[in-house]
PDB file of N, CA, C and O in Angstrom:
ATOM      1  N   MET A   1       0.604  -1.282   0.434  1.00  0.00           N
ATOM      2  CA  MET A   1      -0.569  -0.168  -0.198  1.00  0.00           C
ATOM      3  C   MET A   1       0.894   1.375  -0.300  1.00  0.00           C
ATOM      4  O   MET A   1       2.003   1.250   0.219  1.00  0.00           O
ATOM      5  N   THR A   2       0.478   2.527  -1.003  1.00  0.00           N
ATOM      6  CA  THR A   2       1.184   3.462  -1.174  1.00  0.00           C
ATOM      7  C   THR A   2       0.403   4.840  -0.664  1.00  0.00           C
ATOM      8  O   THR A   2      -0.770   5.007  -0.998  1.00  0.00           O
ATOM      9  N   ILE A   3       0.781   5.374  -0.216  1.00  0.00           N
ATOM     10  CA  ILE A   3       0.061   6.613  -0.209  1.00  0.00           C
ATOM     11  C   ILE A   3       0.725   8.121  -1.124  1.00  0.00           C
ATOM     12  O   ILE A   3       1.910   8.445  -1.053  1.00  0.00           O
ATOM     13  N   VAL A   4       0.191   8.513  -1.543  1.00  0.00           N
ATOM     14  CA  VAL A   4       1.068   9.257  -2.334  1.00  0.00           C
ATOM     15  C   VAL A   4       0.533  10.765  -2.509  1.00  0.00           C
ATOM     16  O   VAL A   4      -0.477  10.947  -3.189  1.00  0.00           O
ATOM     17  N   LEU A   5       1.262  11.959  -1.845  1.00  0.00           N
ATOM     18  CA  LEU A   5       0.759  13.250  -1.916  1.00  0.00           C
ATOM     19  C   LEU A   5       1.039  13.732  -3.340  1.00  0.00           C
ATOM     20  O   LEU A   5       1.893  13.391  -4.158  1.00  0.00           O
ATOM     21  N   ARG A   6      -0.059  14.732  -3.383  1.00  0.00           N
ATOM     22  CA  ARG A   6      -0.205  15.324  -4.617  1.00  0.00           C
ATOM     23  C   ARG A   6      -0.561  16.781  -3.643  1.00  0.00           C
ATOM     24  O   ARG A   6      -1.588  17.430  -3.844  1.00  0.00           O
ATOM     25  N   LEU A   7       0.315  17.106  -2.728  1.00  0.00           N
ATOM     26  CA  LEU A   7       0.411  18.547  -2.033  1.00  0.00           C
ATOM     27  C   LEU A   7       0.501  19.555  -3.693  1.00  0.00           C
ATOM     28  O   LEU A   7      -0.279  20.385  -4.159  1.00  0.00           O
ATOM     29  N   ASP A   8       1.637  19.072  -4.142  1.00  0.00           N
ATOM     30  CA  ASP A   8       2.636  20.189  -4.954  1.00  0.00           C
ATOM     31  C   ASP A   8       1.553  20.854  -6.505  1.00  0.00           C
ATOM     32  O   ASP A   8       1.520  21.876  -7.192  1.00  0.00           O
ATOM     33  N   ARG A   9       0.927  19.734  -6.443  1.00  0.00           N
ATOM     34  CA  ARG A   9       0.089  19.871  -7.813  1.00  0.00           C
ATOM     35  C   ARG A   9      -1.216  20.935  -7.424  1.00  0.00           C
ATOM     36  O   ARG A   9      -1.758  21.764  -8.156  1.00  0.00           O
ATOM     37  N   VAL A  10      -1.512  20.580  -5.962  1.00  0.00           N
ATOM     38  CA  VAL A  10      -2.643  21.008  -5.963  1.00  0.00           C
ATOM     39  C   VAL A  10      -2.411  22.483  -5.814  1.00  0.00           C
ATOM     40  O   VAL A  10      -3.251  23.285  -6.224  1.00  0.00           O
ATOM     41  N   MET A  11      -1.057  22.945  -5.117  1.00  0.00           N
ATOM     42  CA  MET A  11      -0.462  24.124  -4.657  1.00  0.00           C
ATOM     43  C   MET A  11      -0.475  25.089  -6.233  1.00  0.00           C
ATOM     44  O   MET A  11      -1.160  26.034  -6.623  1.00  0.00           O
ATOM     45  N   ALA A  12       0.427  24.449  -6.718  1.00  0.00           N
ATOM     46  CA  ALA A  12       0.177  25.342  -8.523  1.00  0.00           C
ATOM     47  C   ALA A  12      -1.215  25.054  -9.228  1.00  0.00           C
ATOM     48  O   ALA A  12      -1.627  26.056  -9.813  1.00  0.00           O
ATOM     49  N   ASP A  13      -1.903  24.142  -9.311  1.00  0.00           N
ATOM     50  CA  ASP A  13      -3.021  24.678  -9.413  1.00  0.00           C
ATOM     51  C   ASP A  13      -3.549  25.825  -9.230  1.00  0.00           C
ATOM     52  O   ASP A  13      -3.792  26.686 -10.076  1.00  0.00           O
ATOM     53  N   ARG A  14      -3.771  25.847  -7.865  1.00  0.00           N
ATOM     54  CA  ARG A  14      -3.888  27.336  -7.287  1.00  0.00           C
ATOM     55  C   ARG A  14      -3.090  28.361  -7.261  1.00  0.00           C
ATOM     56  O   ARG A  14      -3.591  29.369  -6.763  1.00  0.00           O
ATOM     57  N   LYS A  15      -2.345  28.421  -7.517  1.00  0.00           N
ATOM     58  CA  LYS A  15      -0.754  28.987  -7.739  1.00  0.00           C
ATOM     59  C   LYS A  15      -0.638  29.787  -6.407  1.00  0.00           C
ATOM     60  O   LYS A  15      -0.542  31.014  -6.433  1.00  0.00           O
ATOM     61  N   VAL A  16      -0.651  28.980  -5.080  1.00  0.00           N
ATOM     62  CA  VAL A  16      -0.250  29.451  -3.918  1.00  0.00           C
ATOM     63  C   VAL A  16       0.911  28.509  -3.724  1.00  0.00           C
ATOM     64  O   VAL A  16       1.101  27.326  -4.005  1.00  0.00           O
ATOM     65  N   SER A  17       1.747  29.628  -3.040  1.00  0.00           N
ATOM     66  CA  SER A  17       3.339  29.463  -2.650  1.00  0.00           C
ATOM     67  C   SER A  17       3.116  28.785  -1.841  1.00  0.00           C
ATOM     68  O   SER A  17       1.948  28.598  -1.502  1.00  0.00           O
ATOM     69  N   LEU A  18       4.453  27.986  -1.056  1.00  0.00           N
ATOM     70  CA  LEU A  18       4.613  27.288   0.038  1.00  0.00           C
ATOM     71  C   LEU A  18       4.612  28.135   1.399  1.00  0.00           C
ATOM     72  O   LEU A  18       4.181  27.741   2.483  1.00  0.00           O
ATOM     73  N   ASN A  19       5.249  29.522   1.081  1.00  0.00           N
ATOM     74  CA  ASN A  19       5.351  30.242   2.269  1.00  0.00           C
ATOM     75  C   ASN A  19       3.642  30.963   2.451  1.00  0.00           C
ATOM     76  O   ASN A  19       3.306  31.368   3.564  1.00  0.00           O
ATOM     77  N   GLN A  20       2.855  31.039   1.490  1.00  0.00           N
ATOM     78  CA  GLN A  20       1.534  31.608   1.611  1.00  0.00           C
ATOM     79  C   GLN A  20       0.963  30.572   2.359  1.00  0.00           C
ATOM     80  O   GLN A  20       0.350  30.848   3.391  1.00  0.00           O
ATOM     81  N   LEU A  21       1.115  29.096   1.872  1.00  0.00           N
ATOM     82  CA  LEU A  21      -0.013  28.025   2.525  1.00  0.00           C
ATOM     83  C   LEU A  21       0.554  28.028   3.765  1.00  0.00           C
ATOM     84  O   LEU A  21      -0.254  28.118   4.689  1.00  0.00           O
ATOM     85  N   ALA A  22       1.709  27.957   4.055  1.00  0.00           N
ATOM     86  CA  ALA A  22       2.394  28.186   5.671  1.00  0.00           C
ATOM     87  C   ALA A  22       1.647  28.785   6.686  1.00  0.00           C
ATOM     88  O   ALA A  22       1.514  28.505   7.877  1.00  0.00           O
ATOM     89  N   LYS A  23       1.313  29.420   6.175  1.00  0.00           N
ATOM     90  CA  LYS A  23       0.650  30.945   7.130  1.00  0.00           C
ATOM     91  C   LYS A  23      -0.553  30.749   6.963  1.00  0.00           C
ATOM     92  O   LYS A  23      -1.101  30.633   8.059  1.00  0.00           O
ATOM     93  N   MET A  24      -1.311  30.643   6.054  1.00  0.00           N
ATOM     94  CA  MET A  24      -2.729  30.354   6.120  1.00  0.00           C
ATOM     95  C   MET A  24      -2.912  28.547   7.037  1.00  0.00           C
ATOM     96  O   MET A  24      -3.870  27.996   7.579  1.00  0.00           O
ATOM     97  N   VAL A  25      -2.024  28.297   6.900  1.00  0.00           N
ATOM     98  CA  VAL A  25      -2.657  26.376   7.756  1.00  0.00           C
ATOM     99  C   VAL A  25      -1.676  26.982   8.879  1.00  0.00           C
ATOM    100  O   VAL A  25      -1.748  26.176   9.807  1.00  0.00           O
ATOM    101  N   GLY A  26      -0.826  27.979   9.225  1.00  0.00           N
ATOM    102  CA  GLY A  26      -0.261  27.721  10.927  1.00  0.00           C
ATOM    103  C   GLY A  26       0.705  26.753  11.150  1.00  0.00           C
ATOM    104  O   GLY A  26       0.810  26.014  12.129  1.00  0.00           O
ATOM    105  N   ILE A  27       1.369  26.814  10.209  1.00  0.00           N
ATOM    106  CA  ILE A  27       2.434  25.438  10.306  1.00  0.00           C
ATOM    107  C   ILE A  27       3.695  26.243  10.163  1.00  0.00           C
ATOM    108  O   ILE A  27       3.636  27.459  10.347  1.00  0.00           O
ATOM    109  N   SER A  28       5.133  25.507   9.767  1.00  0.00           N
ATOM    110  CA  SER A  28       6.199  26.471   9.816  1.00  0.00           C
ATOM    111  C   SER A  28       6.243  25.699   7.927  1.00  0.00           C
ATOM    112  O   SER A  28       5.620  24.815   7.340  1.00  0.00           O
ATOM    113  N   ASN A  29       7.219  26.555   7.618  1.00  0.00           N
ATOM    114  CA  ASN A  29       7.834  26.163   6.016  1.00  0.00           C
ATOM    115  C   ASN A  29       8.272  24.600   6.033  1.00  0.00           C
ATOM    116  O   ASN A  29       7.641  23.800   5.342  1.00  0.00           O
ATOM    117  N   VAL A  30       9.280  24.209   6.774  1.00  0.00           N
ATOM    118  CA  VAL A  30      10.049  23.010   6.870  1.00  0.00           C
ATOM    119  C   VAL A  30       8.747  22.148   6.891  1.00  0.00           C
ATOM    120  O   VAL A  30       8.240  21.606   5.909  1.00  0.00           O
ATOM    121  N   ASN A  31       8.266  22.113   8.260  1.00  0.00           N
ATOM    122  CA  ASN A  31       6.540  21.102   8.117  1.00  0.00           C
ATOM    123  C   ASN A  31       5.848  21.117   7.129  1.00  0.00           C
ATOM    124  O   ASN A  31       5.569  19.976   6.762  1.00  0.00           O
ATOM    125  N   LEU A  32       5.355  22.049   6.400  1.00  0.00           N
ATOM    126  CA  LEU A  32       4.953  22.318   5.112  1.00  0.00           C
ATOM    127  C   LEU A  32       5.712  21.426   3.951  1.00  0.00           C
ATOM    128  O   LEU A  32       5.124  20.500   3.392  1.00  0.00           O
ATOM    129  N   SER A  33       6.957  21.758   3.665  1.00  0.00           N
ATOM    130  CA  SER A  33       7.989  21.334   2.507  1.00  0.00           C
ATOM    131  C   SER A  33       8.310  19.809   3.130  1.00  0.00           C
ATOM    132  O   SER A  33       8.911  19.144   2.287  1.00  0.00           O
ATOM    133  N   ASN A  34       8.107  19.180   4.200  1.00  0.00           N
ATOM    134  CA  ASN A  34       8.434  17.830   4.296  1.00  0.00           C
ATOM    135  C   ASN A  34       6.816  17.032   3.994  1.00  0.00           C
ATOM    136  O   ASN A  34       6.779  15.883   3.554  1.00  0.00           O
ATOM    137  N   ILE A  35       5.706  17.722   4.260  1.00  0.00           N
ATOM    138  CA  ILE A  35       3.999  17.055   3.606  1.00  0.00           C
ATOM    139  C   ILE A  35       4.631  17.257   2.085  1.00  0.00           C
ATOM    140  O   ILE A  35       5.023  16.203   1.586  1.00  0.00           O
ATOM    141  N   LYS A  36       4.799  18.501   1.234  1.00  0.00           N
ATOM    142  CA  LYS A  36       4.616  18.823  -0.156  1.00  0.00           C
ATOM    143  C   LYS A  36       5.574  17.580  -0.616  1.00  0.00           C
ATOM    144  O   LYS A  36       5.223  17.126  -1.706  1.00  0.00           O
ATOM    145  N   THR A  37       6.679  16.941  -0.048  1.00  0.00           N
ATOM    146  CA  THR A  37       7.947  16.324  -0.776  1.00  0.00           C
ATOM    147  C   THR A  37       7.097  14.632  -0.597  1.00  0.00           C
ATOM    148  O   THR A  37       6.978  13.698  -1.390  1.00  0.00           O
ATOM    149  N   GLY A  38       6.779  14.770   0.380  1.00  0.00           N
ATOM    150  CA  GLY A  38       6.508  13.259   0.635  1.00  0.00           C
ATOM    151  C   GLY A  38       7.435  12.696   1.534  1.00  0.00           C
ATOM    152  O   GLY A  38       7.556  11.485   1.347  1.00  0.00           O
ATOM    153  N   LYS A  39       8.230  13.212   2.574  1.00  0.00           N
ATOM    154  CA  LYS A  39       9.004  13.241   3.633  1.00  0.00           C
ATOM    155  C   LYS A  39       8.550  12.587   5.075  1.00  0.00           C
ATOM    156  O   LYS A  39       9.323  12.094   5.896  1.00  0.00           O
ATOM    157  N   ILE A  40       6.882  12.715   5.215  1.00  0.00           N
ATOM    158  CA  ILE A  40       6.142  12.382   6.546  1.00  0.00           C
ATOM    159  C   ILE A  40       5.403  11.031   6.278  1.00  0.00           C
ATOM    160  O   ILE A  40       5.137  10.570   5.168  1.00  0.00           O
ATOM    161  N   CYS A  41       5.105  10.451   7.559  1.00  0.00           N
ATOM    162  CA  CYS A  41       4.745   9.012   7.499  1.00  0.00           C
ATOM    163  C   CYS A  41       2.870   9.417   7.933  1.00  0.00           C
ATOM    164  O   CYS A  41       1.758   8.943   7.698  1.00  0.00           O
ATOM    165  N   ALA A  42       3.405  10.433   8.589  1.00  0.00           N
ATOM    166  CA  ALA A  42       1.716  11.083   9.293  1.00  0.00           C
ATOM    167  C   ALA A  42       1.390  12.167   8.649  1.00  0.00           C
ATOM    168  O   ALA A  42       2.148  13.014   8.175  1.00  0.00           O
ATOM    169  N   ILE A  43       0.078  12.124   8.638  1.00  0.00           N
ATOM    170  CA  ILE A  43       0.118  14.129   9.272  1.00  0.00           C
ATOM    171  C   ILE A  43      -1.342  14.107  10.026  1.00  0.00           C
ATOM    172  O   ILE A  43      -2.064  13.120   9.889  1.00  0.00           O
ATOM    173  N   ARG A  44      -1.733  15.166  10.785  1.00  0.00           N
ATOM    174  CA  ARG A  44      -2.534  15.420  11.601  1.00  0.00           C
ATOM    175  C   ARG A  44      -3.535  16.172  10.756  1.00  0.00           C
ATOM    176  O   ARG A  44      -3.337  17.046   9.911  1.00  0.00           O
ATOM    177  N   PHE A  45      -5.179  15.368  11.383  1.00  0.00           N
ATOM    178  CA  PHE A  45      -5.879  16.143  10.327  1.00  0.00           C
ATOM    179  C   PHE A  45      -6.141  17.241  11.189  1.00  0.00           C
ATOM    180  O   PHE A  45      -7.353  17.109  11.016  1.00  0.00           O
ATOM    181  N   SER A  46      -6.079  18.174  11.938  1.00  0.00           N
ATOM    182  CA  SER A  46      -5.955  19.240  12.137  1.00  0.00           C
ATOM    183  C   SER A  46      -5.327  20.252  10.872  1.00  0.00           C
ATOM    184  O   SER A  46      -5.877  21.280  10.476  1.00  0.00           O
ATOM    185  N   THR A  47      -4.109  19.716  10.380  1.00  0.00           N
ATOM    186  CA  THR A  47      -3.136  20.202   9.323  1.00  0.00           C
ATOM    187  C   THR A  47      -4.092  19.518   7.920  1.00  0.00           C
ATOM    188  O   THR A  47      -4.740  20.233   7.156  1.00  0.00           O
ATOM    189  N   LEU A  48      -4.044  18.753   7.863  1.00  0.00           N
ATOM    190  CA  LEU A  48      -4.778  18.519   6.321  1.00  0.00           C
ATOM    191  C   LEU A  48      -6.414  19.199   6.456  1.00  0.00           C
ATOM    192  O   LEU A  48      -6.938  19.592   5.414  1.00  0.00           O
ATOM    193  N   ASN A  49      -7.151  19.310   7.724  1.00  0.00           N
ATOM    194  CA  ASN A  49      -8.432  20.542   7.693  1.00  0.00           C
ATOM    195  C   ASN A  49      -7.942  21.600   7.020  1.00  0.00           C
ATOM    196  O   ASN A  49      -8.624  22.054   6.101  1.00  0.00           O
ATOM    197  N   GLY A  50      -6.545  22.257   7.372  1.00  0.00           N
ATOM    198  CA  GLY A  50      -6.378  23.392   7.379  1.00  0.00           C
ATOM    199  C   GLY A  50      -5.870  23.748   5.977  1.00  0.00           C
ATOM    200  O   GLY A  50      -6.045  24.774   5.320  1.00  0.00           O
ATOM    201  N   ILE A  51      -5.110  22.488   5.662  1.00  0.00           N
ATOM    202  CA  ILE A  51      -4.782  22.617   3.991  1.00  0.00           C
ATOM    203  C   ILE A  51      -5.587  22.856   3.235  1.00  0.00           C
ATOM    204  O   ILE A  51      -5.480  23.769   2.416  1.00  0.00           O
ATOM    205  N   CYS A  52      -6.696  22.002   3.344  1.00  0.00           N
ATOM    206  CA  CYS A  52      -8.141  21.511   2.416  1.00  0.00           C
ATOM    207  C   CYS A  52      -8.532  22.962   2.642  1.00  0.00           C
ATOM    208  O   CYS A  52      -8.691  23.682   1.656  1.00  0.00           O
ATOM    209  N   ARG A  53      -8.718  23.496   4.006  1.00  0.00           N
ATOM    210  CA  ARG A  53      -9.613  24.706   4.192  1.00  0.00           C
ATOM    211  C   ARG A  53      -8.947  25.983   2.843  1.00  0.00           C
ATOM    212  O   ARG A  53      -9.636  26.601   2.032  1.00  0.00           O
ATOM    213  N   ALA A  54      -7.356  26.040   3.027  1.00  0.00           N
ATOM    214  CA  ALA A  54      -7.070  27.232   3.012  1.00  0.00           C
ATOM    215  C   ALA A  54      -7.186  26.963   1.120  1.00  0.00           C
ATOM    216  O   ALA A  54      -7.426  27.986   0.478  1.00  0.00           O
ATOM    217  N   LEU A  55      -7.016  25.633   0.311  1.00  0.00           N
ATOM    218  CA  LEU A  55      -6.614  25.773  -0.748  1.00  0.00           C
ATOM    219  C   LEU A  55      -8.331  25.159  -1.565  1.00  0.00           C
ATOM    220  O   LEU A  55      -8.414  24.888  -2.762  1.00  0.00           O
ATOM    221  N   ASP A  56      -9.052  25.099  -0.962  1.00  0.00           N
ATOM    222  CA  ASP A  56     -10.642  24.894  -1.328  1.00  0.00           C
ATOM    223  C   ASP A  56     -10.635  24.063  -2.023  1.00  0.00           C
ATOM    224  O   ASP A  56     -10.711  24.171  -3.247  1.00  0.00           O
ATOM    225  N   CYS A  57     -10.507  22.649  -1.151  1.00  0.00           N
ATOM    226  CA  CYS A  57      -9.903  21.249  -2.170  1.00  0.00           C
ATOM    227  C   CYS A  57     -10.684  20.115  -0.807  1.00  0.00           C
ATOM    228  O   CYS A  57     -11.031  20.288   0.362  1.00  0.00           O
ATOM    229  N   GLN A  58     -10.683  19.141  -1.621  1.00  0.00           N
ATOM    230  CA  GLN A  58     -10.937  17.719  -0.660  1.00  0.00           C
ATOM    231  C   GLN A  58      -9.665  17.231  -0.240  1.00  0.00           C
ATOM    232  O   GLN A  58      -8.611  17.755  -0.602  1.00  0.00           O
ATOM    233  N   PRO A  59      -9.766  15.843   0.818  1.00  0.00           N
ATOM    234  CA  PRO A  59      -8.664  15.452   1.187  1.00  0.00           C
ATOM    235  C   PRO A  59      -7.963  14.141   0.046  1.00  0.00           C
ATOM    236  O   PRO A  59      -6.917  13.494   0.095  1.00  0.00           O
ATOM    237  N   GLY A  60      -9.150  14.164  -0.962  1.00  0.00           N
ATOM    238  CA  GLY A  60      -8.664  12.710  -2.128  1.00  0.00           C
ATOM    239  C   GLY A  60      -7.897  13.639  -2.951  1.00  0.00           C
ATOM    240  O   GLY A  60      -6.914  13.104  -3.464  1.00  0.00           O
ATOM    241  N   ASP A  61      -8.105  15.231  -3.309  1.00  0.00           N
ATOM    242  CA  ASP A  61      -7.375  15.963  -3.802  1.00  0.00           C
ATOM    243  C   ASP A  61      -5.588  15.757  -3.947  1.00  0.00           C
ATOM    244  O   ASP A  61      -4.739  15.799  -4.838  1.00  0.00           O
ATOM    245  N   ILE A  62      -5.677  15.470  -2.197  1.00  0.00           N
ATOM    246  CA  ILE A  62      -3.869  15.679  -2.134  1.00  0.00           C
ATOM    247  C   ILE A  62      -3.397  14.160  -1.954  1.00  0.00           C
ATOM    248  O   ILE A  62      -2.220  13.889  -2.192  1.00  0.00           O
ATOM    249  N   LEU A  63      -4.373  13.071  -1.501  1.00  0.00           N
ATOM    250  CA  LEU A  63      -3.927  12.150  -1.260  1.00  0.00           C
ATOM    251  C   LEU A  63      -4.176  11.090  -2.307  1.00  0.00           C
ATOM    252  O   LEU A  63      -5.217  11.072  -2.963  1.00  0.00           O
ATOM    253  N   GLU A  64      -3.146  10.154  -2.463  1.00  0.00           N
ATOM    254  CA  GLU A  64      -4.045   9.037  -3.498  1.00  0.00           C
ATOM    255  C   GLU A  64      -3.403   7.601  -3.067  1.00  0.00           C
ATOM    256  O   GLU A  64      -2.216   7.454  -2.777  1.00  0.00           O
ATOM    257  N   TYR A  65      -4.188   6.772  -3.071  1.00  0.00           N
ATOM    258  CA  TYR A  65      -3.624   5.797  -2.746  1.00  0.00           C
ATOM    259  C   TYR A  65      -3.273   4.522  -4.244  1.00  0.00           C
ATOM    260  O   TYR A  65      -3.855   4.182  -5.273  1.00  0.00           O
ATOM    261  N   ILE A  66      -2.277   4.260  -3.692  1.00  0.00           N
ATOM    262  CA  ILE A  66      -1.691   3.442  -5.066  1.00  0.00           C
ATOM    263  C   ILE A  66      -1.575   2.106  -4.563  1.00  0.00           C
ATOM    264  O   ILE A  66      -0.985   1.941  -3.496  1.00  0.00           O
ATOM    265  N   ASP A  67      -2.012   1.219  -5.124  1.00  0.00           N
ATOM    266  CA  ASP A  67      -1.954  -0.138  -4.892  1.00  0.00           C
ATOM    267  C   ASP A  67      -0.124  -1.176  -5.222  1.00  0.00           C
ATOM    268  O   ASP A  67       0.508  -1.283  -6.273  1.00  0.00           O
ATOM    269  N   ASP A  68       0.110  -1.604  -4.164  1.00  0.00           N
ATOM    270  CA  ASP A  68       1.624  -1.816  -4.924  1.00  0.00           C
ATOM    271  C   ASP A  68       1.533  -2.918  -6.081  1.00  0.00           C
ATOM    272  O   ASP A  68       2.423  -2.939  -6.931  1.00  0.00           O
ATOM    273  N   ASP A  69       0.689  -3.649  -6.123  1.00  0.00           N
ATOM    274  CA  ASP A  69       0.635  -4.409  -7.156  1.00  0.00           C
ATOM    275  C   ASP A  69       0.248  -3.902  -8.409  1.00  0.00           C
ATOM    276  O   ASP A  69       0.103  -4.418  -9.517  1.00  0.00           O
ATOM    277  N   GLU A  70       0.085  -2.506  -7.861  1.00  0.00           N
ATOM    278  CA  GLU A  70      -0.538  -1.915  -9.986  1.00  0.00           C
ATOM    279  C   GLU A  70       0.809  -1.045 -10.188  1.00  0.00           C
ATOM    280  O   GLU A  70       1.116  -0.630 -11.306  1.00  0.00           O
ATOM    281  N   SER A  71       1.753  -0.744  -8.816  1.00  0.00           N
ATOM    282  CA  SER A  71       2.615  -0.329  -9.236  1.00  0.00           C
ATOM    283  C   SER A  71       3.576  -0.648  -9.614  1.00  0.00           C
ATOM    284  O   SER A  71       4.474   0.193  -9.661  1.00  0.00           O
ATOM    285  N   GLU A  72       3.873  -2.246 -10.132  1.00  0.00           N
ATOM    286  CA  GLU A  72       4.977  -3.135 -10.160  1.00  0.00           C
ATOM    287  C   GLU A  72       4.758  -3.104 -11.697  1.00  0.00           C
ATOM    288  O   GLU A  72       5.489  -3.761 -12.438  1.00  0.00           O
TER     289      GLU A  72
END
């Protein structure tokens, strides 16, 4: 099972920078960068809620499930 983060795509579609989104959500640039690049193994619902509110999107726009069997 693999969860892929598509935050960079949604941010580009909305023309929102990392600094802008970090301020809107209330988290550090470093933490947001780690989320954006997929260098995390968990995300708080409050953070996900803030990102979705700021970008006017759904969690499914940011998170994508890829079955390991399909990716091979």
